C-alpha positions in Angstrom: 14.3 -47.8 -22.9 12.0 -44.7 -22.9 9.6 -44.4 -20.2 6.0 -44.6 -21.1 4.9 -42.5 -18.1 3.6 -39.2 -19.2 5.4 -36.4 -17.5 3.2 -33.6 -15.8 3.1 -30.3 -17.6 5.5 -27.7 -16.5 2.7 -25.0 -16.8 -0.8 -24.9 -15.4 -3.6 -22.3 -15.5 -5.3 -21.2 -12.4 -8.8 -22.4 -12.6 -8.5 -24.8 -15.6 -9.0 -28.3 -14.3 -7.7 -30.1 -17.4 -5.1 -32.5 -16.0 -5.9 -31.6 -12.4 -7.1 -33.5 -9.4 -9.6 -31.1 -7.9 -10.5 -31.4 -4.2 -13.5 -29.3 -3.3 -13.6 -28.0 0.4 -16.1 -25.1 0.5 -15.3 -24.7 4.2 -15.3 -21.6 6.3 -12.3 -21.3 8.7 -13.1 -19.4 11.7 -11.8 -19.6 15.4 -9.5 -22.6 14.6 -6.7 -24.1 12.7 -7.0 -26.8 10.0 -4.4 -29.1 8.7 -4.2 -30.3 5.1 -3.0 -33.6 4.0 -2.4 -33.1 0.3 -1.3 -36.6 -0.7 -3.2 -38.5 1.9 -0.2 -40.2 3.4 -1.3 -39.3 7.0 1.1 -36.5 7.3 0.2 -33.0 7.7 1.4 -30.8 4.9 0.0 -27.2 5.5 -1.9 -25.6 8.1 -4.4 -22.5 8.0 -4.9 -20.7 11.3 -7.7 -18.2 11.7 -7.9 -17.5 15.5 -10.8 -15.3 16.8 -9.9 -13.5 20.1 -12.3 -13.0 22.9 -12.8 -9.9 25.2 -9.8 -11.0 27.4 -7.4 -10.9 24.5 -8.8 -8.3 22.1 -5.5 -6.3 22.5 -4.3 -8.6 19.6 -5.2 -8.3 15.9 -6.9 -11.0 13.9 -4.2 -12.7 12.0 -4.8 -15.4 9.4 -1.6 -17.5 8.8 -0.8 -20.1 6.2 2.0 -22.4 6.9 3.9 -25.0 4.9 4.6 -28.0 7.3 6.7 -30.2 5.1 9.3 -27.7 3.6 11.3 -30.4 1.9 8.2 -31.6 0.0 5.9 -28.5 -0.8 6.6 -24.8 -1.2 4.6 -21.8 -2.1 4.8 -19.8 -5.2 6.5 -16.5 -3.8 9.8 -15.2 -2.7 11.6 -13.9 0.3 11.8 -10.1 0.1 12.9 -7.3 2.5 10.1 -5.5 4.3 10.4 -2.0 5.7 8.2 -0.9 8.6 8.1 2.7 9.6 8.0 3.9 13.3 6.5 7.2 14.2 6.0 8.4 17.6 4.4 11.8 19.1 4.8 12.8 22.7 2.3 14.9 24.8 3.8 16.2 28.1 1.5 16.9 31.1 2.9 18.3 34.5 1.3 17.0 37.6 2.8 18.0 40.9 6.4 16.6 41.1 5.9 14.4 38.1 5.7 14.9 34.3 3.4 12.2 32.5 4.7 11.8 28.8 2.0 10.3 26.7 3.4 8.5 23.7 1.5 7.9 20.6 3.5 5.4 18.6 2.6 4.0 15.0 4.3 0.9 13.2 3.1 1.5 9.5 3.3 -1.2 6.9 1.9 1.3 4.4 4.6 3.9 4.2 5.9 6.8 5.9 3.9 9.0 8.3 6.6 11.7 8.3 10.0 12.1 6.8 11.9 11.4 10.0 10.2 8.2 10.9 12.6 5.3 12.0 12.9 2.2 9.8 12.9 -1.4 10.7 14.1 -3.9 8.1 13.3 -7.7 8.1 12.9 -10.5 5.5 9.6 -12.1 5.0 7.9 -14.5 2.4 5.9 -12.6 -0.1 3.1 -14.8 -1.8 1.3 -13.5 -4.7 -2.6 -13.8 -5.1 -3.7 -14.8 -8.5 -6.8 -14.7 -10.8 -8.3 -17.2 -13.0 -6.5 -17.8 -16.2 -3.3 -16.7 -14.9 -0.2 -19.1 -15.4 1.7 -21.0 -12.7 5.1 -22.3 -14.0 7.5 -24.8 -12.6 10.4 -22.5 -13.2 8.6 -19.7 -10.9 10.2 -19.0 -7.6 9.0 -21.1 -4.7 9.7 -20.8 -0.9 8.9 -23.2 1.9 7.7 -20.9 4.8 4.6 -19.2 6.0 2.9 -15.9 5.3 0.0 -13.9 6.5 -3.2 -13.5 4.5 -4.7 -10.8 6.7 -4.1 -8.8 9.7 -6.2 -5.9 10.9 -5.2 -2.4 12.0 -5.4 -2.1 15.7 -4.4 0.2 18.6 -4.0 -0.6 22.2 -2.4 1.3 25.5 0.4 -0.6 26.9 -0.5 -1.5 30.6 3.2 -1.3 31.6 4.5 2.2 32.1 8.1 3.3 33.0 9.6 6.1 35.0 12.7 7.9 34.1 13.7 10.6 36.7 10.7 12.7 37.2 9.0 11.6 34.0 6.4 8.7 33.6 6.0 7.4 30.0 2.7 5.9 29.1 2.6 4.3 25.6 -0.3 3.9 23.1 0.7 1.9 20.1 -1.0 1.7 16.7 -0.4 -0.9 14.0 -1.2 -0.2 10.5 -1.3 -3.6 8.5 -4.0 -3.4 5.9 -1.5 -2.6 2.9 -0.3 -6.3 3.1 -3.8 -8.0 3.1 -5.0 -10.2 0.4 -8.1 -9.4 -1.6 -11.4 -9.4 0.3 -14.9 -10.6 -1.0 -13.3 -12.0 -4.2 -11.8 -15.3 -4.8 -8.0 -15.6 -5.5 -5.4 -18.4 -6.1 -2.3 -19.4 -4.2 0.2 -21.5 -6.2 2.3 -24.3 -4.8 4.7 -27.0 -5.8 5.0 -30.6 -4.8 8.7 -32.0 -4.9 8.2 -35.7 -4.4 9.0 -38.4 -7.0 7.5 -35.9 -9.7 7.5 -32.2 -9.4 3.8 -31.3 -9.4 2.0 -27.8 -9.5 -1.2 -27.0 -7.8 -3.2 -24.3 -6.2 -5.4 -23.3 -3.3 -8.4 -21.3 -4.0 -9.5 -19.1 -1.3 -11.8 -16.1 -0.3 -11.8 -13.7 2.6 -15.2 -12.6 3.6 -15.7 -9.1 4.9 -16.9 -8.9 8.6 -17.5 -5.6 10.4 -17.1 -3.6 7.4 -13.8 -5.3 6.7 -12.1 -4.8 10.2 -12.3 -8.5 10.4 -12.7 -11.3 7.9 -13.8 -14.9 7.8 -11.7 -17.3 5.5 -13.1 -19.7 3.2 -11.1 -22.6 1.5 -12.9 -23.1 -1.7 -10.7 -26.1 -3.2 -7.4 -27.7 -3.6 -6.0 -28.6 -6.9 -2.8 -30.7 -7.8 -1.7 -32.2 -11.2 -2.7 -35.6 -11.8 
């Protein structure tokens, strides 16, 4: 006997509330981690982590991470892709009595090569796509149950640990160039997801990164969550 239960649509439009259960949040997430229970079953489904470091830990960048905590139930619209990071080092040697001090400036660039002879580091990561209103999310899109970074600032620090090799002392300053991977700032965007429970449902997170310190840092706003009825 045919079922009278209406199956959810296999395509939704970002920002279109028709057929969607909209959960408004309008919450700023700073210096904390929040957990999201999409289906109100008492189990944490996602986490949004936006730590803010103090003066004792300011050698670390601001890193906003979005994690799927129920990988067999939920997944982000995105794919696992190979990432290439380029390493470039320059050395300045200074003689001092019986020692030579080698000051090394090393840069890890996510934004392309600095010179043609840069070293390459390859690894795989989840690449998630920010979407605008009126774009489509389809059930046959690629989805992945992992985590990804929304924002990570550029930063430099001098390594407090040095090492000695013969008569040479090596002191490192390391710079990380990360901004090419960041999500849009000061404009709302959507992240798609899929629920694979009794029915496969589509939904979105509407988010916004607000510029702080001329974009060197950001605050995160979770505007709403939507999932098919």
